[in-house]
C-alpha positions as CSV (number, residue, x, y, z in Angstrom):
1,M,0.1,0.3,0.2
2,A,2.6,2.3,0.9
3,L,4.8,1.2,-2.0
4,S,1.3,2.0,-4.7
5,Y,1.2,5.5,-2.4
6,F,5.1,6.5,-3.1
7,F,4.6,5.8,-6.6
8,I,1.2,7.4,-7.5
9,R,3.5,10.4,-5.3
10,S,6.3,10.4,-7.9
11,S,4.0,10.4,-10.9
12,L,2.2,13.3,-9.8
13,L,5.3,15.4,-9.0
14,E,6.4,14.2,-12.2
15,E,3.4,15.5,-14.2
16,E,3.8,19.0,-12.0
17,D,7.3,19.4,-13.0
18,D,6.3,18.3,-16.8
19,D,4.0,21.5,-16.6
20,C,6.2,24.2,-14.5
21,E,8.9,23.2,-17.9
22,R,6.3,23.6,-20.7
23,A,4.5,26.7,-18.6
24,R,9.0,28.1,-18.8
25,K,9.2,27.3,-22.2
26,R,5.9,28.9,-23.6
27,R,7.4,31.9,-21.3
28,K,10.0,32.5,-23.3
29,L,8.7,31.8,-26.7
30,R,6.3,34.9,-26.1
31,E,9.0,37.1,-25.2
32,K,10.8,35.7,-28.3
33,F,7.4,36.4,-30.3
34,N,7.2,39.1,-32.8
35,P,4.0,39.6,-35.2
36,A,6.0,41.3,-37.7
37,K,8.1,38.3,-38.4
38,I,5.0,36.6,-39.8
39,S,4.3,37.5,-43.8
40,E,1.5,39.3,-44.7
41,K,-0.1,36.2,-46.8
42,E,0.2,34.0,-43.6
43,F,-0.8,36.6,-40.8
44,L,-4.1,36.8,-43.3
45,Y,-4.6,33.3,-43.8
46,K,-4.4,32.5,-39.6
47,Y,-5.7,35.8,-38.6
48,R,-8.6,37.0,-41.5
49,V,-7.1,40.0,-40.9
50,T,-4.2,42.4,-42.2
51,R,-1.4,43.5,-40.3
52,E,-2.7,46.9,-40.7
53,L,-5.9,45.7,-39.1
54,Y,-4.8,44.0,-36.6
55,E,-2.8,47.1,-34.5
56,V,-6.3,49.3,-35.3
57,L,-7.7,46.3,-33.0
58,C,-5.3,46.1,-30.5
59,D,-5.8,50.2,-30.2
60,E,-9.6,49.8,-29.9
61,L,-9.3,46.8,-27.4
62,T,-6.1,47.0,-25.4
63,P,-8.1,49.4,-23.0
64,L,-10.7,47.1,-22.5
65,L,-8.5,44.4,-21.7
66,K,-6.9,43.2,-18.4
67,P,-3.0,44.7,-18.5
68,K,0.0,42.7,-18.6
69,K,0.8,42.7,-14.7
70,S,4.1,40.5,-14.2
71,C,6.4,38.6,-16.2
72,T,4.0,35.6,-16.2
73,G,1.2,37.6,-17.4
74,L,0.0,37.5,-21.1
75,D,0.1,40.7,-23.6
76,P,-3.2,42.0,-24.7
77,K,-2.1,41.7,-28.1
78,L,-1.1,38.1,-28.0
79,K,-4.7,37.9,-26.5
80,I,-6.0,39.5,-29.3
81,L,-4.2,37.2,-31.4
82,A,-5.1,34.3,-29.7
83,A,-8.9,35.0,-30.2
84,L,-8.8,35.7,-33.5
85,N,-7.1,32.4,-34.2
86,Y,-9.8,30.8,-32.5
87,Y,-12.7,32.9,-34.4
88,A,-10.9,32.0,-37.6
89,W,-10.8,28.0,-37.1
90,G,-13.2,27.5,-34.6
91,H,-10.8,25.1,-32.7
92,L,-9.1,25.9,-29.7
93,R,-5.8,24.1,-29.9
94,G,-5.2,26.9,-32.3
95,V,-5.7,25.0,-35.8
96,N,-3.1,26.2,-38.7
97,N,-1.4,27.7,-36.0
98,R,1.8,25.8,-34.3
99,R,3.1,29.0,-33.3
100,C,0.0,29.6,-31.2
101,R,0.3,25.7,-29.8
102,M,3.6,26.5,-28.3
103,L,2.9,29.9,-27.1
104,L,-0.1,29.1,-25.5
105,S,-2.1,26.3,-23.4
106,K,-5.3,25.5,-24.6
107,Q,-6.9,27.0,-20.3
108,S,-5.0,30.6,-21.6
109,R,-6.5,30.5,-25.3
110,T,-10.2,29.4,-23.6
111,R,-9.6,33.0,-21.1
112,C,-8.0,35.1,-24.0
113,T,-10.8,34.0,-26.2
114,G,-13.3,34.9,-23.3
115,E,-11.7,38.0,-22.5
116,V,-11.3,40.1,-26.1
117,T,-15.2,38.3,-27.0
118,R,-16.0,40.3,-23.7
119,A,-14.2,43.5,-24.8
120,L,-15.7,43.2,-28.5
121,N,-19.3,43.4,-26.9
122,D,-18.4,46.2,-25.1
123,P,-21.3,49.2,-26.0
124,S,-18.3,51.5,-27.1
125,I,-17.6,49.1,-29.5
126,I,-21.0,47.7,-30.9
127,E,-21.9,51.3,-31.6
128,K,-18.9,52.5,-32.9
129,F,-18.8,49.3,-35.9
130,I,-22.3,48.4,-35.8
131,Q,-24.6,51.3,-36.6
132,F,-28.0,51.5,-38.0
133,P,-29.1,54.9,-40.3
134,E,-30.6,56.9,-37.5
135,T,-30.4,60.2,-40.0
136,Q,-32.5,60.9,-42.7
137,E,-28.9,61.8,-44.8
138,D,-27.3,58.2,-43.6
139,R,-30.9,56.5,-44.8
140,E,-31.4,57.9,-47.8
141,M,-27.8,56.6,-48.5
142,N,-28.8,53.1,-47.6
143,K,-32.1,53.8,-50.0
144,Q,-29.9,54.6,-53.1
145,K,-27.4,51.6,-52.8
146,Y,-30.3,49.4,-53.0
147,Y,-32.3,51.0,-55.6
148,E,-29.2,51.4,-57.8
149,K,-27.4,47.9,-57.5
150,F,-31.7,46.0,-57.7
151,G,-33.9,48.5,-58.7
152,F,-36.0,48.4,-55.2
153,P,-36.7,51.3,-54.2
154,N,-36.8,52.5,-50.2
155,V,-34.8,49.9,-49.0
156,L,-33.3,50.2,-45.8
157,G,-31.8,46.7,-45.5
158,C,-32.6,43.1,-45.3
159,V,-33.2,40.9,-42.2
160,D,-32.3,37.1,-41.9
161,S,-31.6,34.7,-39.0
162,T,-29.2,31.7,-38.8
163,H,-28.1,28.9,-36.5
164,V,-24.8,28.5,-34.1
165,L,-24.3,25.7,-32.4
166,V,-23.5,25.6,-28.5
167,L,-22.8,23.3,-25.7
168,K,-25.5,21.1,-24.4
169,P,-27.1,23.2,-21.0
170,P,-26.6,21.3,-18.1
171,T,-30.1,21.3,-17.2
172,E,-32.7,21.0,-20.7
173,D,-33.3,24.3,-21.5
174,H,-36.4,23.7,-24.5
175,V,-35.6,27.2,-25.8
176,L,-32.3,26.1,-27.5
177,Y,-33.7,23.0,-28.6
178,L,-33.6,23.0,-32.6
179,N,-33.8,19.5,-33.9
180,N,-31.2,16.3,-34.1
181,N,-30.4,16.6,-30.2
182,S,-29.1,20.0,-31.0
183,H,-29.2,23.3,-29.1
184,T,-28.0,26.3,-30.9
185,V,-28.4,30.2,-30.6
186,F,-30.7,31.8,-33.4
187,S,-28.9,35.1,-34.2
188,Q,-30.8,38.1,-36.3
189,I,-29.0,40.2,-38.6
190,V,-29.9,43.3,-40.6
191,C,-27.5,44.3,-43.6
192,D,-27.0,46.6,-46.2
193,A,-26.3,46.7,-50.0
194,D,-22.6,45.9,-49.3
195,C,-23.6,43.3,-46.6
196,N,-22.1,45.3,-43.4
197,I,-23.9,44.4,-40.7
198,L,-26.2,46.7,-39.2
199,S,-28.3,45.6,-36.3
200,V,-27.2,42.0,-34.7
201,D,-29.7,39.9,-31.9
202,S,-27.8,36.8,-30.7
203,S,-30.2,36.6,-27.6
204,H,-32.8,33.7,-28.8
205,G,-32.5,30.0,-28.7
206,G,-32.9,27.2,-31.5
207,A,-36.7,26.9,-30.8
208,S,-37.5,30.6,-32.0
209,S,-38.7,31.7,-35.2
210,K,-37.4,34.6,-37.2
211,Q,-41.1,36.3,-36.7
212,I,-40.9,36.0,-33.3
213,I,-37.0,37.3,-32.8
214,W,-37.9,40.1,-35.2
215,S,-41.3,41.2,-33.4
216,S,-39.8,41.1,-30.3
217,H,-36.6,43.3,-31.4
218,P,-36.8,47.3,-30.6
219,L,-35.8,47.9,-34.1
220,A,-39.2,46.9,-35.1
221,H,-40.6,49.2,-33.3
222,H,-38.6,51.9,-34.4
223,M,-39.9,51.0,-38.4
224,Q,-43.3,50.9,-37.2
225,N,-43.0,54.6,-35.9
226,L,-40.3,56.0,-38.6
227,D,-41.7,59.1,-40.0
228,D,-40.6,57.8,-43.6
229,T,-40.8,55.5,-46.1
230,A,-38.4,52.4,-45.6
231,Y,-38.8,48.7,-46.0
232,I,-36.7,46.2,-44.3
233,L,-36.6,42.7,-46.4
234,G,-37.0,39.6,-45.4
235,D,-38.2,36.0,-46.5
236,S,-41.2,33.8,-46.3
237,S,-40.7,33.4,-42.9
238,Y,-41.8,37.1,-41.8
239,A,-45.3,38.6,-41.7
240,Q,-45.9,41.1,-44.4
241,Q,-46.3,44.5,-42.5
242,D,-46.3,48.0,-43.8
243,Y,-42.9,48.3,-43.2
244,L,-41.2,45.0,-43.6
245,M,-41.4,43.6,-47.5
246,T,-41.9,39.8,-47.7
247,P,-41.6,37.7,-51.3
248,I,-45.7,36.9,-52.9
249,K,-46.6,32.7,-52.1
250,D,-46.5,30.9,-55.3
251,P,-47.7,33.8,-57.9
252,P,-48.0,32.6,-61.3
253,K,-45.0,32.5,-63.7
254,L,-44.9,35.7,-65.6
255,T,-47.3,37.6,-63.7
256,P,-46.4,41.8,-62.4
257,E,-46.2,39.4,-58.5
258,F,-44.3,37.0,-60.0
259,R,-41.9,39.6,-61.0
260,Y,-42.3,41.3,-57.9
261,N,-40.5,38.1,-56.1
262,V,-37.7,38.3,-58.6
263,I,-36.6,41.5,-58.1
264,H,-37.6,41.0,-53.9
265,K,-34.9,37.7,-53.6
266,A,-32.1,39.3,-55.7
267,A,-32.3,42.0,-53.4
268,H,-33.1,40.1,-50.2
269,S,-29.6,38.0,-51.1
270,T,-27.4,40.4,-49.8
271,A,-28.6,38.9,-46.3
272,T,-27.4,35.3,-47.4
273,Q,-24.5,36.6,-49.0
274,T,-23.7,38.1,-45.5
275,I,-24.2,34.9,-43.7
276,R,-22.1,33.1,-45.7
277,E,-18.9,35.5,-45.8
278,L,-19.4,36.0,-42.0
279,K,-19.3,32.1,-41.5
280,S,-16.5,31.7,-44.2
281,R,-14.6,34.3,-42.3
282,W,-14.8,33.2,-38.8
283,R,-15.2,29.5,-39.1
284,C,-16.1,29.0,-35.3
285,L,-19.8,29.9,-36.2
286,L,-20.2,27.2,-38.8
287,A,-21.9,23.6,-38.1
288,N,-19.0,22.0,-36.1
289,K,-18.3,20.6,-32.9
290,P,-19.8,23.6,-30.3
291,R,-17.1,24.5,-27.9
292,Y,-19.2,27.3,-25.4
293,F,-22.4,27.8,-23.9
294,F,-25.3,29.8,-25.0
295,D,-24.0,33.1,-23.3
296,M,-20.5,33.2,-24.3
297,M,-21.6,31.6,-27.9
298,G,-23.9,35.1,-28.4
299,K,-21.5,36.8,-27.4
300,I,-18.7,35.0,-29.8
301,F,-21.4,35.6,-32.5
302,K,-21.5,39.3,-31.9
303,A,-18.1,39.8,-31.8
304,C,-17.8,38.1,-35.3
305,C,-19.9,40.6,-36.4
306,V,-18.2,43.8,-35.3
307,L,-14.9,42.3,-37.1
308,H,-16.8,41.1,-40.2
309,N,-17.8,44.8,-40.4
310,I,-14.2,46.2,-39.8
311,C,-12.9,43.4,-42.7
312,N,-15.1,45.4,-44.7
313,M,-14.8,49.1,-44.1
314,A,-10.9,48.1,-45.2
315,G,-12.5,46.0,-48.3
316,L,-10.9,42.7,-46.9
317,K,-13.0,40.0,-48.9
318,A,-14.2,36.9,-47.2
319,P,-13.2,33.7,-48.4
320,E,-15.5,31.3,-50.2
321,L,-17.6,28.2,-48.2
322,T,-16.4,25.4,-49.4
323,L,-19.1,23.0,-50.6
324,K,-18.7,20.3,-47.7
325,D,-19.1,23.5,-45.7
326,V,-22.2,24.1,-47.2
327,R,-23.5,20.9,-47.1
328,A,-23.0,20.7,-43.6
329,E,-24.7,23.8,-43.0
330,R,-28.1,22.2,-44.8
331,R,-28.3,19.1,-43.1
332,K,-27.9,20.5,-39.6
333,Y,-30.3,23.0,-39.7
334,K,-33.9,23.5,-41.3
335,Y,-35.0,26.5,-41.2
336,A,-39.2,27.3,-42.0
337,T,-40.1,27.9,-45.1
338,H,-43.2,29.9,-44.1
339,C,-44.9,31.8,-41.7
340,D,-47.7,31.2,-38.9
341,Y,-48.6,34.7,-38.3
342,E,-51.0,36.6,-40.5
343,D,-50.0,39.4,-42.6
344,S,-51.3,42.8,-42.1
345,Y,-54.0,43.9,-43.9
346,T,-52.1,47.2,-44.5
347,G,-48.8,45.7,-45.3
348,V,-50.6,43.6,-48.0
349,E,-52.0,46.7,-49.6
350,A,-48.1,48.2,-49.3
351,R,-46.3,45.6,-51.3
352,N,-49.2,45.7,-53.7
353,Q,-48.8,49.3,-54.6
354,L,-44.9,48.2,-55.1
355,V,-46.0,45.7,-57.7
356,E,-47.9,48.4,-59.8
357,Y,-44.6,50.4,-59.0
358,F,-42.5,47.9,-60.9
359,E,-45.1,47.3,-63.6
360,T,-45.2,50.8,-64.2
361,V,-41.3,51.2,-64.1
362,R,-41.2,48.0,-67.0
363,F,-43.4,49.5,-69.0
364,V,-41.8,52.8,-69.3
365,Q,-38.3,50.9,-69.9
366,N,-40.2,48.5,-72.6
367,N,-41.7,52.5,-74.2
368,N,-38.3,53.4,-74.1
369,R,-36.5,51.0,-75.6
370,T,-38.9,50.8,-78.5
371,K,-38.9,54.7,-79.5
372,S,-35.0,54.0,-79.5
373,R,-35.5,51.1,-81.9
374,S,-37.8,53.1,-84.1
375,R,-35.2,55.9,-84.4
376,R,-32.3,53.9,-85.2
377,T,-34.5,52.1,-87.7
378,Y,-34.6,55.6,-89.8
């Protein structure tokens, strides 16, 4: 018995010595680590931002992070790199980054990700980088972009929602339950014509519907009371409202209603594209193995939205989703294609007016083309 205790004790001491030695090696490596020595291409691949954008992030977030207080503490800049690597690849062991694995333990990377995520969720950061157009000038700018790209008038933005896997809660929570024993945060975004995110809500579970999330969001009430002709475009999962334009259900082909749907679908594709870019750039949001519980994953989603806008402002293109990623998302998540809530009468009337408007525009364009051909024949 005494001999057995001796061997167990010796084994534990050896493991403790190994841990201390690894910690010393990591500390020495951190002292020598210089991000400037990483090539621009490698830096962008591993962290999804340029070195210039990384410096911008450091300037914005360092005041919100815990400072390095001792020789064993972590520099805020290194914390930001560790978090970016997790957002980019969705693994806490530092995927595609052997250097990150050597510098930090898994526990340290987890703490870094949590701290940086909370900093990116700070109200000062959210208000700076995620802004819904409040002034008349900003609203007109958004409307103009949608009109120039898609011919759809008075559109401020498009709304849609997407699922992100979370760890199963310790006690069963039906609000988070989606299907196939999956638990998700069901996050709503509103975007503009350039795929910038104007609003984000990641406080709802997978059992919620798109309509419930939208109708409970302050933005719905803001749009309802807006003293301006302005629309948000949603898919068929939303109820038609005066300010929320949705597709018309199953219109016959080549009818005015069918042509309205074609234009609506093209304009609303900006929301689909925004979500694709968000998940392709920050792969921690894809349908992989979940790493965090609901509250933290909701914050991570919002943090990724902030980073998405920062990258967009810098003109940084997102990588394409692979076919494997797209198929995995479709298998994992089943989105509703209909709405259980009734359309409002005034909303349907407003949509009918848009149908008539598009037909008038089409008639004028056809008439102008006919006149142009007639002139060329003489």
